[in-house]
N, C-alpha and C positions, 0 to 999 in steps of 0.2 A: 452188299447185304444191307437191308434196311428193316428195322423193327418200328412199327407205327402203332401208336395209340390213337384210336379214332373215336372221339367223343365218349370216352370210357366212363361209366358211372357204376357205383355200387351203393345200394340202399339196404339198410337193416331196419325193418319196421319203418318208423318215422325218421330215422337218422340217416342222412345222406353222407356216407363216409367219403366217397369220391364223386366229384361233381363234373361230369362231362369234360374230362381232361383230354387234350390232344397234344401229341408230340411225336417226332420221328427221331430215331437213333441210328447212327452208323458206328463202325468200330471206334473204340475209345472208351474212356472212363467217364461215366455220368454220375456226379454226386447228387444225391437226393437229401435235402435238408428240410427239417420241419420239427415243430414241437410235438410232444406226445399228443396223440389224437388227431394229427393233421391228415392222416389217411395214407401214410407211406407204406405201412405193412400191408394194408388192404390192396393198395395198388400193385405192390410186388407180387402178392399172391395171385392176382389176376393175370399179371404178365407170365407167371409160371404155370398157369392153367390149373392151379390148386383151387381157385375160387372163380366161379362164373360171374361175369358182370351182369348187372341188372339191365344195362343197355350199352351200346357201343361195341367196338371190336378191337382185338389185338391182331395186327396183320404182320406177316413176315413176307417181305418182297411182294406185297400186295395181296397175299392170300390169307384168308381167315385162319388163325391158328387153331380155332375150335374144330375146323374141318380137317386140318392137317393131323390133329390128334397125336398119335404116338410118334410120327415122324418129327413133329415139332418138339415134343418132350425129349426125344433123343438128342436134341441140340442144346438142351438146357443143363446148367449147373445151378444149384440153389442151396444157399445156407440160410435157413430160417432163423428168426430171432431166438426161438426156443429150440435149440438143436438137440435132437434125440439120439441116444446111443444105447448099445447093449453093454452094461457095466462089467460083465464077466468076460467079455471078449478082450483079447489083446488088441492093441491099435492095429497091428498088421492083419489079424484075423477079421477085425471089423471092416477094414478097407477091402480085403479079399472077398468078404461076403457081399459087400455092395458092388464090387466089380463083377461078381457072378451075376447079380441081379441086372446089371447093365449090359450083360452079354459078352463079357471078356472070357476067354478060355483060362484055364488054371495058370499057365505059364505067363501069359501076357498080363493077367490080373495081378499076379504077384510082383512082376517087374514094375508095372505102373504104380502099384501101391508103395513099393519100396522107394521109388524115385520121388514120389510126392511127399512121403514122410521125411525124406532127406531135405526136400525143398522148404518144408515148414519147420525144420529143426527138431524132428521127432525120431530120427533114425536110431538114436541110442535107446529110445524108449519103445521101440516097435513091439517088443514082446511083453511089455507091462500091461496089466489089465487097465482098461479105461477108467474104472472106478477109483483107481489110485492117482489119477491125474489131477493136477490143479485146474482151476477154472480157465486159465490162459492156455494150458496144454489141450484141454478139451476143445477150446475155440480153434486152435490151430489144426486139430484133427478135423473139425467141421469144415474148415477152409480146404483141407486136402480132399475130403470126400466130395466136395462141390466141384472139384476140378478133375475128378477121376476120368470122366469120359471126354476130356479135352473139349469142353463145351464151346459152342459158337456164341452162346449168350450166357453170361454168368451173372446171377442175381444174388447179392450179398446183403443181408439185413442185419445191421449192427455187427459186422465181422470183427471189429477191433475191441469189442467189449471184453474186459478182463485181460487184455494184453498189456505187458509192461512196455516201456518206451523202446527197448531193443527189439522186442517182438513186433511192435508196430512198424518199425523201420524195415524189418525183414518182410513183413506183409506188404508194405507199400512198394518195395522194390519188386516183389514177386508179381503183384498185380500190374505194375507199370510195364513189365516185360510181357506179361500174358496178354495184355489188352491191345497190342499193336495191330492185330487183325481180327479182334473180337469185340463184341459189345459187353461192357461191364456196367451194371447198374448197382450202385453202392449207396446204402443208407447208413449213416452213423451220426452219433451225437458228439463224437470227437472231431470237431470241425477242422482242426489242423490237418487231419489225415486226408480229408477231401481236398483241402487247399493245395496240398503237395502234389497229388496225383491226378486230379480230375481235369479233363479237357473242357468239361461243361458242368455248370451248376444249375440245378432246378430247386427252387425253394417252394415248398408246399405249405399251404395254410387253409385250414377248414375245407379240405378236399379239393382245392384248386391250386394250380400253379400260379404263383404271384411274381416270380422272377425266373428268368431263363437266359443264360449267357455264359461266356467264358468266366473263369474266376476273376479276371481283371475287370470285366464289364460289370459283374455283380458287385464286386467290392467297391467300385467307383460310385455306387449309389449311396455309400456312406461317407463320401468326401464332405468335409466340413461339419461332420456330426460327431467327431471323436476328439476329446480334449484331455490335456494333462494339466494338473494344477497341484500346487503345494499348499496345504492348509494345516491348521492345528489339529491334534488328534481328536479333540472333542467335536470339532466341526466335521472331521472325516466320518465319525460315527453317524452324525445326523445326515450327512449327504448319502452315505451308504444305504440308509433306511428310506430315503426319499427319492433317490435318483438311480439310474442304471449305471452302476460302477463295475467296470470290467476288471479292474485290478487295483489293489491298495498295497503300497510299499512304505513301511515306516523307516524313517531315517534315524540316525544316531541321536539327533537333537530332539526326538520325540514328535517331530512334524511328520505328516503323511503326504506321499505323492499318489494322487489318484488318477486313474484313466476312466473318464466318464463319457458315456454315449448319450448325446443330447442334441437337440436342434440349435440351442443357443449356448454360449459359454456359461458353465455352471457357476463360476465366480469371477470376479475381476482379476485379470492377469492370467486366466486360463489360455493355454496355447493349443491351437489346432495341430493334430498329428496325423500321420498316414494311417488309414484304417486297415484292418485285417478282415478276413472272412468271419472270424469270430465276432468282431465289432459289428459287422453287417448283420449277422444273425441276431445279436442282442438288440440292434436297432429295429429290425423288422418285428421282433417279438417282445419289444420293450413293455408292452402292456401285460406280459406274462412274466417278466423278468424280476419283478420286485416282490 
């Protein structure tokens, strides 16, 4: 199975949100990174056939998905950034309602719904109304509904927003197992989630792909750009205002240990350290990080 973006573009008035992007995806997890306004959500909506491109095509095994129509949409699972729900439905009834819309019979829809609620940790809350759920619980329900039809292509826009660390671990494990024979396109601002589970990273900037590779390949582009140094607290405040500082840790003696992303050592005695995907993200978008 291969999903291909062929010179895909989307323009809103004079604003070019996505600019002739091309890529091919096979089963596995693809992490999509980019600052707000980079075009990630617009791209995902075109992949899901929610938004028609201004030019270019989305192809599945060489066939235009616009021509495949309903046959293509039957293969999709989608969690949009703003997930809608019926507040007075219980979680189970909401899932069963969506299962009916997806063509499940009553028995299979109930069984599939219960199994997915169990997998996302909502089995004990299946009969609670969705309006009583916390933000993280609603997000987990959104992940469950996206997987109802056992999709071949799963598109998740900010799926870990509102999840606590334990919930994020559950999510990562769920997606890692699910993606063995399926394409998962995942956008998130929580960079560590992508670093843990993605087979491939795409970095998007101003509507275009500016990096594409395995996590190791992408992170390697920040080699020699990440430094640790120990400075006085007052100097740390000045550096934080002027440079891209990934982390500050204050020691008992009042001095500060800084992790700085920069082309050159920020101060005398700074030591180069191994970069992470978050460091790479900060380096690529350093003009927006301060």
